[in-house]
C-alpha positions in Angstrom: -20.2 -9.4 14.9 -17.4 -7.3 16.1 -13.8 -8.6 16.0 -10.6 -6.7 17.0 -9.0 -5.3 13.9 -5.8 -6.7 15.2 -7.1 -10.2 14.8 -5.4 -11.1 11.4 -7.9 -13.8 10.8 -10.7 -11.3 10.5 -8.7 -8.9 8.3 -7.9 -11.5 5.6 -8.7 -15.0 4.6 -6.2 -16.5 2.2 -7.3 -19.6 0.5 -5.4 -22.8 1.0 -2.7 -23.3 -1.6 -3.2 -26.2 -4.0 0.4 -27.2 -3.8 1.0 -26.6 -7.4 3.6 -24.1 -8.1 3.7 -22.7 -11.7 6.6 -20.4 -12.5 5.3 -19.5 -16.1 3.9 -16.0 -16.6 1.4 -15.7 -19.3 2.5 -12.1 -20.2 5.7 -10.9 -21.8 8.0 -8.9 -19.5 7.0 -5.8 -21.4 3.2 -6.4 -20.9 3.8 -7.2 -17.3 5.8 -4.1 -16.8 3.0 -1.9 -18.5 0.3 -3.6 -16.3 2.3 -3.1 -13.1 3.2 0.6 -13.8 -0.6 1.4 -14.4 -1.3 0.2 -10.8 -1.9 3.4 -8.5 -2.2 3.7 -4.7 -4.3 6.9 -5.0 -7.5 7.7 -6.9 -8.3 4.1 -7.7 -11.7 3.1 -9.0 -12.9 1.6 -5.8 -11.6 4.7 -3.9 -13.4 7.1 -6.3 -16.6 5.2 -5.9 -16.5 5.5 -2.2 -15.7 9.2 -2.4 -18.6 9.9 -4.8 -21.1 7.9 -2.7 -20.1 9.9 0.5 -19.8 13.3 -1.2 -23.5 12.7 -2.6 -24.7 11.9 0.9 -23.3 15.2 2.1 -20.2 14.0 3.9 -17.0 16.0 3.5 -13.7 14.5 4.1 -9.9 15.1 3.7 -7.9 12.8 1.3 -4.6 10.9 2.2 -3.7 12.6 5.5 0.2 12.2 5.5 0.3 12.9 9.2 -1.9 9.8 10.1 -0.3 6.2 10.0 -1.0 4.5 6.8 -2.3 7.7 5.0 -6.1 6.8 5.0 -7.7 7.2 1.8 -10.6 9.4 3.5 -10.3 11.2 6.8 -13.2 12.7 8.7 -11.3 14.9 11.3 -14.1 15.9 13.5 -15.3 12.5 14.2 -11.8 11.2 14.2 -12.7 8.5 11.7 -10.7 7.2 8.8 -11.5 5.1 5.9 -9.0 2.7 4.0 -10.2 1.6 0.6 -8.0 -1.7 -0.1 -7.6 -3.6 -3.4 -8.3 -7.1 -2.6 -5.2 -8.4 -4.5 -2.7 -6.1 -2.9 -3.9 -6.7 0.6 -4.7 -10.4 0.1 -8.3 -10.3 1.1 -9.1 -13.9 0.3 -11.9 -13.2 -2.0 -11.9 -14.3 -5.7 -9.8 -11.1 -6.5 -7.4 -11.6 -3.7 -5.8 -14.8 -4.8 -2.1 -15.6 -4.6 -0.7 -15.6 -8.1 0.3 -18.9 -9.5 3.7 -17.8 -10.6 6.5 -16.5 -8.4 4.8 -17.3 -5.2 8.1 -17.1 -3.4 8.0 -13.4 -4.3 4.4 -12.7 -3.7 3.6 -14.4 -0.6 6.1 -12.7 1.5 5.2 -9.2 -0.2 1.5 -9.6 0.5 2.1 -10.7 4.1 4.2 -7.7 4.7 1.3 -5.6 3.3 -1.1 -7.3 5.8 1.3 -6.7 8.7 1.7 -3.1 7.6 -2.0 -2.6 7.4 -2.6 -4.2 11.0 0.2 -1.9 12.4 -1.4 1.2 10.9 -4.8 0.2 12.1 -3.4 -0.2 15.7 -1.5 3.1 15.5 -4.6 4.9 14.5 -6.6 3.3 17.3 -3.8 4.4 19.7 -4.3 7.8 18.6 -8.1 7.8 19.3 -9.1 7.3 15.7 -11.7 4.8 14.3 -10.5 3.0 11.2 -12.8 1.3 8.8 -11.5 -0.9 5.8 -13.5 -1.0 2.7 -12.5 -3.9 0.2 -12.7 -3.6 -3.5 -15.1 -6.5 -3.7 -17.4 -4.7 -1.5 -17.9 -1.8 -3.9 -19.9 -4.1 -6.4 -23.0 -3.9 -4.0 -23.4 -0.3 -3.7 -26.4 -0.4 -1.4 -24.8 -2.5 1.2 -21.7 -0.4 0.9 -23.6 2.8 1.4 -25.3 1.3 4.5 -22.1 0.2 6.0 -20.5 3.7 5.5 -23.4 5.6 7.1 -23.4 3.1 10.0 -19.7 3.7 10.5 -19.9 7.5 10.2 -23.1 8.0 12.3 -22.0 5.6 15.2 
């Protein structure tokens, strides 16, 4: 099944809101600050896993090419392919990890929607430049065999 990467419905599937809005954070402001400061955009666990898999299979790549839209996590210049490794929460994937928080939904929902819009713009810009992007989700890294097959199919096509 191939769908256009510009189709937002194929990119993410947010779950329906229960309508319950809770504004109580279970963490203290200091705990929340420490948690949020620990979040990184580079060298995340899922990204390192994908890099290790590809390197073990003999693929060589460049990291975080600043000259390309969206600074893809892995870039294969000869084949003009780029791989984004996205965290399910930050890009609102719709799996169990990609749920909208119950607190401060008025803050989180617009923020995550902007992330999705930016991702779609970056994919469109890459394709306009003749590149072939692939998005790997954090939840997909749990099944290493399926992930390996997906990456090989993408890089060999």
